[in-house]
Each structure stands twice: as C-alpha cells, then as structure tokens.
N, C-alpha and C positions, 0 to 999 in steps of 0.2 A: 878070337878077341879082336883083330883091327875092323873087321867087319860090323860087332859092336859097340865097338867106341863111334865108328863113323853114323850110324844111324843115330845115338845117342847124340853124338854132335851136330846130325841134322835136325833131333826133334828139337834139341832146343834154341838150335837157329829158328826152328819155326815157329814154335814160342816166343822167340824176343821181336819174329817179323810180326807174329799175333798181337802181342801186349804192346809196340810201335802200332800199330793199325789200330789198338783198343784207345791206345793215349790219343790217335789224333780225332779218332770219330767220337770221341768225349770233349776236345777240343772244339770243332766243328758244331757238336750240341750246346756248348754255351755260347760257342760267336752267333749261333742261332735264336737262344734266348735273348743275349745280348744285344742284337742286331733287332729283335721284338720290343724290346722293353723302352730301347732310344728311339723306336718308330712310336710307342705310346705316350713316351712322353713328349715328343714334336706336336703327336697329335693333341694332345690333355694344352698344351700352350698355345696350338692355333684354336681349341676351343673357347679362351679366355678370347680375342680379338673380337673386336666388333666384327668381323666377316661371319662369324660364327654366332652370334646373335641368337641367329632361330633355333638352337639346338638350348639355349637356356629357358626356365620356368618361365622366367619377368615376359618373355618374349610372348609367346603366348596368351597370358594373359593381356598381353597390352592390344594384339590382333584381336582377341576374344570382347575386351570392351568393345575398342572401335567401330565392330561389325553390329553387335547390340545396340550401342551408341545409336547408330548410323538409321537400324532399322526399327526404332522407337521413334526417332525426328519423322523420318520417311512417312509413320503409321497414322501420329499423331497432326504433320501437316497436308495429309491427305484425307482422315477420315473427320478432320475438327476441321483443319481447313487454319488451321494457326502458320503464325510465319515461323521462319526458321528456329532462332532467339528462344521465342516462347516453348514452341516445342522440344529444342532441347532444354529447355527448364524443366517443363513439367516430365519428361521422359527422366533426368536425371531425380528428382526429387521424388518421384515414386519407383524408379526402380532402385535408390539405392536407400529405402524403405523411410524413407522422414515422411511425407505426406502433410504438408501447409496445411493441406484443404484449400488450397484457391489457385487455379481455379479449380473448377469441378468435372466430371466428365456429363455427367448430368445437363451441364449449359450447352451441351449441343442441342438438348429438347426444346430448348425456348429460342433457339437461335432463328433468325427470320429468312436470312439472304445465305441459306446453303444452295451453293451452285450444284452438287453431286444430285443427283438426280435418285442414287441407290439409299444416300444418308440421308436424305427428306423421305424417304418413302418410311422407313422406320422412326421416324419422330411424329408421326401422324397418326389421327383416329386411332386405331386399335390396338395402335403400336407404343400409345404413351397413356402411362401409368396414372391413376389417380392423385394431384396433387395435395400437399399434405393440409388442405383446407377441406379437402373432399375424404380426409382421413385414411390417405395413404401416404406412401412416402415422395412421390414426385418420379420424373425421371420417365425415360421412354428404350425402345428396345434398341435405337442404337448407339448408346447411351452401355447400356448391359454387354453390350457385342465390344464395345473400347475396352470396357474393365475388364473382360474376358479374357484382350490379349493382354490389357495391363497385368493382369496376375501370371501371366507366360513371364511380362518382361520382369515382374518382379524377380520370383522364382532364380530366372539365369543371372537377373544382375545381382543378387544375393551371394549368390555363387560364385558368379568370378569375383565379386568384391571380398569375397571373403577368402577364396585362394589366392589371390593380392595380395591380403595383409597378413595372409599365413607366408606366404613368400619374401614377402618385405621385412617382418619380423623374425623372420630365418636368416635372411641374409647379415640384419642388423643386431641383432642377439647373440646369432649361432653360427657365423658364417663357417662352411666348409675350409678346414684347415685353418682354423682362425682362433683354435684351442692357445695356442703360444702368447698370441695380444692380449687375448682375456689374461692369462696370469699372467702378464707384465702392467696389464692397468692394474690385476689387484694388487699387487707387489707394489707399483707405484702408491698406489693410495696410502699403504701400511708404512710405505718412506714418508710421505707426504705425512702422515699423521705423528706419526716419529717426529718428522721437524717440527710441530704444531707444539709437540707436548713440551722438547727442549728451546723453542723460541721466548724471549722474554716480554717479547710485544702486545699489545692485541693486535693491531694493526697487522701485526704481521700474522698473528693467527687467522685474522678474518680473510688476509690473503690466499692464506692455505687451504684453510676449509672453501674459499672458491672456487678452488685448483681441484678439490677430491671431488666437489660436487660434481665438476665441468666432465667429470671420467667414468660417472656411473649415468646408465642408459635412460632411469629414468628421468633424472632432472635434465637429458637432455629433450625427451620427449614432454616434458612439461614444459620448457621453455618456447618448442614448437608450436607445441598445441595453444599456450598463450599469446604467443606472439600472434596467430590465427584468429586467435577470437578477437585481438587488438585492434584487429583490419577490419573485422564484422562491427565492430561496437564506430569504430570511424564511417561506415559507409553509414551504418542505420543514423548517428546522427550530422554528418555533414548532409546526405543527399537529399534529394527532394520525400523521402519516407519522410523527414521530419518527428523519428524515433527520441527519448528521451536518451538519459546514458543508460537506467536499467534494462527498459525496451528494447534497447540495443542489445543490450550485456543478454538479452533474456534470448532476442533473435538468434543471436551466435552462438550460444551454448545449445541451445535447442535445434540446429541446422545439422552442427557439427556432431550431435550427439545420438540423429536421426530421430529427436521426439517431434520436431517439427508446430512447434507452437506456436509460432508468428511468423506471416508470412508478406512478404513486398505488399503495399494495398497501390490501388488502384488510383493514385493521387502525383500531382504532378504543377510545374508551374509558380512562380513565383510574384502575387500569392498564389498558394498551391489549390489548386478545385478538382474536383470528381472527375476521373473519366472514365471512358469504356477501356475494356483490357485491352482489345485491339490498337488503341490511341495512345497507351500505357509507353513510355521511352522503353525501348529496347533494355536498354543499357540493364535496365535493371534485374531482365531474368536474365540475362547476358551472366553478370556479377553474381547472384545467388545461384543459377548452373555452377559457374567454374568455383563458386565457394565452396559449395558443398563437395566437390568431386574432389578437392585438395585437403577438405575440412574433414570427411568422413574420414577416409587412411588414416590421417594424424592422430584424431583421436582413440583411433582405432591400436595404432601404436601404442599410446602414452597409457589406455586400458590394460593394454597387454602386461608394459615395463612397468608396471606399478600391480596387476595382480603374480607376476611372476615372485617377485619382490614379498608379497605378503604371504602368498603359498610359502615360499622360504623359510619364511620367518614363524608361521606356524607348523610347521612340518620338519623343521630343525630337531626336536624333541623326538617325534618318529626314528628318524636317519640313526640317533645317538642310538636309540635303543636296538633298532638293525640292526647296526652293527655289533654287538656286543651279546644279541642271543644267542642261545646256543643252536648248534646246527645240529638239524634233525636228520636222520637214516637215510632217508629219500635223497638230502641235498648232498649229502659225503657222497652216497653213489655215484650221482650224476660228478659233482667234485671232483672226483676219481679221474674221470677221463677228461677231465679239462687238461689247461696245462699243455707241455710240448708234447704234439703227438710223436704217441708209441705205439709198440704192442705192448698191452698191460694184458690181455687177456680177457676172460670173461667179466672178472671180477676188480679187476684196477690192479696197484700195485696196493693199495691199502696203506699211502703215505700221502700227505698233501702238505708241495712246495708252497713257496712265499707265490710263484705265478698261480699258481690254480685256488688259493686264497682270493687273490683279487679279484679274479674274473670272476666268482663265485659271490663277493661280495658288492661285485657291479653292477650283479644282476638279482642281487635280494636287494640292492638299493634303486632298481629298473631304469638303471644309467642304460645298458644296451641291453641288447637280444642275444641268445646263441647265435642265431644266422651270423649277426654282423661278427662277432668272435670269431665264428669260422671263414667267413671272408679274409677277415682280418689274417690267422693264420694261413692260410692259403695262398695269400698275397705275397708273408713271409717268405714261404717256403718258393715263391718263383721270384723276388728277389735273391735269396740263398743260391745262386748258381757253382756255388763249388759246394752245398750239400755239407758245409761246416758245421749248420747248426748255430750260425752266428751271422752279420750281415755287416761288412764293414765300408767303408764311406764311399769306398770306388764301387762299391755296388747298388749301393743308397743313393747316392747322388750320381747318376751317369754325365760323361760328358756330352757338350753341346748341349746341354741344357741354358736357361735362360738367367741371366745372375740376378741375383735379388739383394739389393742393397741391405745389409742390416739394419735391424730395426735401432731407433736410436734407443727404447728401452730396455735392449736385452740386457743391462748388465742387471736389473733390478731382479727378471727372472734366474737370473746365472746365479746370483749371490742370492736369493732364497733358496733355488734347491741345493746348494753348497753346504750351506746352513743345516736343510733339515737331514743331508745324509753324514753330516757331523754327528747330528744329534742321536740319530740311528747306529752309529759306530759305535759312539760313546757308552750307547745301552745294551750292544752286543759287547764290550769292553768289559760296562761291569755284569752282565749276566754272566761271561765266561769265568770272572773272580767267585763268582760267590759260589758256596758247599752245596751238596748234595741238599742238606738239611733244608739252606735258603731257598734252592730251586723247587723243592716241594712247595714250601709256603708259599711261595710266588704262586705256583700252579694253584696250589687247591683255593689261594684269593680269587684267581684271575676264573676258574671255576665256580665257584660261590656268588661272583659277578654278575657270571654269564645266566645263572640260575634265577637270580634276581632280572635281572633285564626279561628273561622271558618269563616269569611269571608278572611281571609289569606289564608287560605289552598283552600279555592273556587278559587282565584284569582290565589293563583299558579297549579292550574289544566287546565289553560284558557291558550291558543296558547300567548297570552302576556306576561306569567309569564313562557314561558318554558326554558330559560334562568338558571331557577332555580330549575329546573326537574334533578333528579339526571344523568336520561340517556342522559341527553342535557354533562353534567358535562364528561361523558363517550365518548360519540362522542367527543366532543373538541378535548382530549386527543389523542383519535386515528388519526383525521385528523393532527393534528401539530406532530403526530409520521409519516405516512404516506406520507407527503409533505418534512418532513425533510429529510427520505431515498430516497426521488423520486429526490430531490435537488442533495445529494451525489452519488448518482449513476449515475446521467446524466452528472457531474460533471467531477466523478473520473473513472469511467467504459464507460462514452461518449456513453451511450446510449441514446436513444430516449425517450421520455415520458412515453409512454407508456408500455417498454418491462421494465424502471426502475420503474414503476407504479407495474408490474407483478410482479417482481422477490422481490421488497421489498414485498407485501404481501405476496406470497408464501413461502419467507420465516421468515418474523416476526411471520407469523400465525404457523411457522412449518410443510411447506408441505415439503418442499425441493425434490421439481422438480432439477431431475439434470440437465436441460439444462434452459438458459448460467450457468456457471460458471465462476467465478471470477478470474479463474488463466488463463481464454483466452486472456484476455487483453494482457497477456505478450506475446503473440504469434502476438500481432498485431503492424505492422509499422506506424498506423495512429494517434495513442495515443500523445496529445499536452499538451502544461502544468506541472505544479504541476507534474503530475501523470507518466510523461514522463520520470523527473530525477530519479523514483526507477525503471525505468523498463530499459531502452538502455545502462546507463553509463555501466563500467567494474564491475563487481561481483554486477551487482543486479540482477543478474539472476542464479536460484538453476539449481542444477545438474537435467537434463532430465530423464524421464521416461526408456528411452532406456539406458542412461549409468549407470541406479541403482539407481537413486533417484527420490523425488517424483514430480519434476517439481515445475513450479511457480513463481514466483520473488518475490521482499520486497513488491512494487503497489500491 
C-alpha cells in the first residue's frame, strides 16, 4: 500500500513538473511571438523614414522617370543635335503623349549643318522620301529611326506616368491605414452641414460651405489644376509668345490634358521677329517642359477625383440593390465558411452570424477579396497571443512603438460611431419586445423586399432596362458631347460632318493631331455667317507669323 502511494505521489509530482514545464514552454513561445511582433513594428516604423525611401513605390517611379528622362535627352541631343532644354522639352511632350507638333522629327531631313556623318548619311539620296509637292509625305530614314525610338519612349513613359499617377492617387484618396481619417472627414462634413442648417445668417452658411468644399478631394484637385492653368495663362500673355487670353487658356488646357493643340512659336524680341528654332530663348522650352511635367499628373489627379465621384453617383442604386438581393445557394455555402475560423466540417454549421454576413456583403460589393479577408484573419491569429479569440490593447498596441498624436477631429468619428451603436441597440431592444406574430410579419416583409430587389436587379441586367445601366448613361453623355462639338465645328469652322467628327474626337480625347488647325479659317475667303464678322473686318486679324506674331484671328 505504501509502495502504491509512493508511486502515485511520484506520478503526481512528475505531472506537476511536466505541467510547469509546459507552462514554461508556452510562456517562452508567447514571448518569442511578442518579440517578433515588436521587431516587425520597429521595421514598419523604419520603413516610414526617409532612410527606407527605396522600399516605397513612389521612389522607384521617380528613379524610372529620371532614367527615362535623361535617356531621352541624350538621344535627341545626339541624334538631332538639339540643345539640352530643347531635347528636354521635346522628350517630355512626346513621352507624355502631348504631341505639340513642333518641332518635328522630320526637321532633321532638311537640316544643312549636321555634324554626325551617320545621321547625315540617312538624310540624303535614297534615304530621303518624296516631298508633299512630289506626292509623298516628306521625311527621311534618319527621321524614321528617330520616330522608332520615340515610340519606345512614349510606351515606356506612358507606363511610368500611369504607374506614378496611380501611386499618387492611391496615396491621396485611399492611403494605407487612413480609413479612420476618411471617416473623420465624412463626419466633419456632416457636422458642418448641420451647423449650416442651424445657422441664421447667409454669410455663415457661405463660410461653412467653403469649409465643406475644402475637405472634398475633388475640390482640392480642382483648385490645384485651376491654379496651374492660371500659371500657363500668365506665361502665354506676359511672355514673348504674345498669346491672347483665349489662346493662353487653349495652350494651358491642351498642355495639361495632353491634347497638345497649341505649342510655343519661334518668335521673340520686342518688337518680336521670327527666329530659327536654335535661336529661340531656351527658357520657353524649359517652361513648357516643366509645365507639362507637373500639369499632367495634376490633371490626372483631378480626373480621377471627379471620375470616382461620378462612378459613386451612378452606382449608388446598384449598391443598394446588391445589399438587398437574396443570397444564392452558392453564396450561402461560401458564407458558411467565412467568419471565425473553426472546424465546421464539410458542410459548415448551417448558420450565418453577423461576422460572416458582413464579410459576404463586402465581397458582393467588390470592396474586398477573399484573399484579403484570409490575410486579415491570419493577422488576427498572429496577434492573438493567448489564443483567447479576442485581442486586448496590450496585444494590439505593443510597447515601444512610436506614439502618434490624437487626430484633432477624432471626436467627430467617435460620436458618429456611438450614435450608430445606440441605433443598433435600440433596434435590438425593439425587436426583443415584438411578439412572435410581429416577428413573423417583419421577416415576411424582409423576404418580400429581398425578392423584389432580386427581381429588379435581374430586370436591370436585361436589354429592356439598358437605359438604367451605368454604361448607357456614360454613352449618352459622350454622344451629346460629340454631337454638340460636331454642330459647332460644322457651323463655325464650316467643315464637313466627317471632318468635324474627326476633329471633335481627336481634340476632345486629347489626341492632338496637328491637322487641321482652328487658325486655318482665318486664311479662308469662303467663310460666311456669324464667324465671318470675326475674320474679315479690320482689326480681327492678328499679326502674321512672318511679321513676328502668332497669326490667327478672333474667330
């Protein structure tokens, strides 16, 4: 008996030692996970510093752009023998798909003092193509070689700019971790709107309205691009280019929108005289190059901000229908595996909680992907050190991190969330007081609404309801815009329908073909109607290029 008790005591002591050892291993494991998380946090803080700029997307966009820019400058300076600033201007306006049309790469074919024997060889004899007077297009092999290189620069440059604009737009409109700042801005706008409704004076309403506009990204982008267009207008009117206000405006907008319908002219001096392209003040090339370099991304930002607002407006009904549509059998099977990871078996548990329902609706609205949801869950498990199924503040905000000051508008977001939670609690309290019959009636009404929304959504996808589709609304706007432009050009420029259609589309879509030009009507003698009164009477014609002006007329 004593021996048995001794063995049992020894066993219990061993189990206690084993339990203590297991607890020690668990503590060591938790400490290791905590150490790794702390190290990851420090790495993340370092990545935000300037020393780790090379790990940020914008850094590689800048590096690629600089390499691309200097490669283009080197090519045009060596092949065309242009100066640095002229090569800089031409490379940017070509690579950014602006296409001012001046100078042209065919100019090299008629240049007499070419220093490079290789380039000169490809501009003479059999390598020179028939001129327009001889029934050809002009040009030469040297120009064609340069055009082939320019095509490569355009493709690479447009890719770099598109990537850069995407990175900038993402950083400005939806920065990583900036969701709560967006919430704060939205609630601040609601707060200001409420103040405006309660304010008795019109002056106060105007001030509040301006504050609301200043918080909207589309307004910020509009202010920036408007200011930059104003800079271009001042350049055109005050420089030796002698542009009128309308022509300056035309130059500015067509430059930043990449239409390239108005370029610098080779005139300078006071009084101005026409000069050779090599004699023009290089400051004009420098300004135009820098102007489009800054203006094109600003215009892209403005377009993306306006487009996002328009898309949200035309798709708001679709989003509401999606939220109220009935869940399909396939969606239910997938929903059953969302939510908190657990051993549900092959068929799931057959019930959907709020967690799973929210995830499914986010997926249906295309706001997240399944892979993102799985990454979030893996991150949760990684942070849940004690495997309790919840994360406390000590696990989520690790010691040693950089303290961030509280956002000044945090109260707006917190008050809004508290209000929403109160509404939810009120709904639950009201629901708990309902009788069985009332709950059944509400459930039937909900099911009826879901069926109605599902049927409505199905009808909207048929050709009988195509007029309610977002693409149809966009098509109508585009058609009205094209027809309006065609009517204007046929009446004012007195072009034929197809020429008006061609010019409307190529100008409006920022293509910028150099022919025809709107100044051509000033040299015609057959213009009739209202446009004629802005061409032929004295004072309607501007100084011709041959006399040191830009040419053109009021019309």
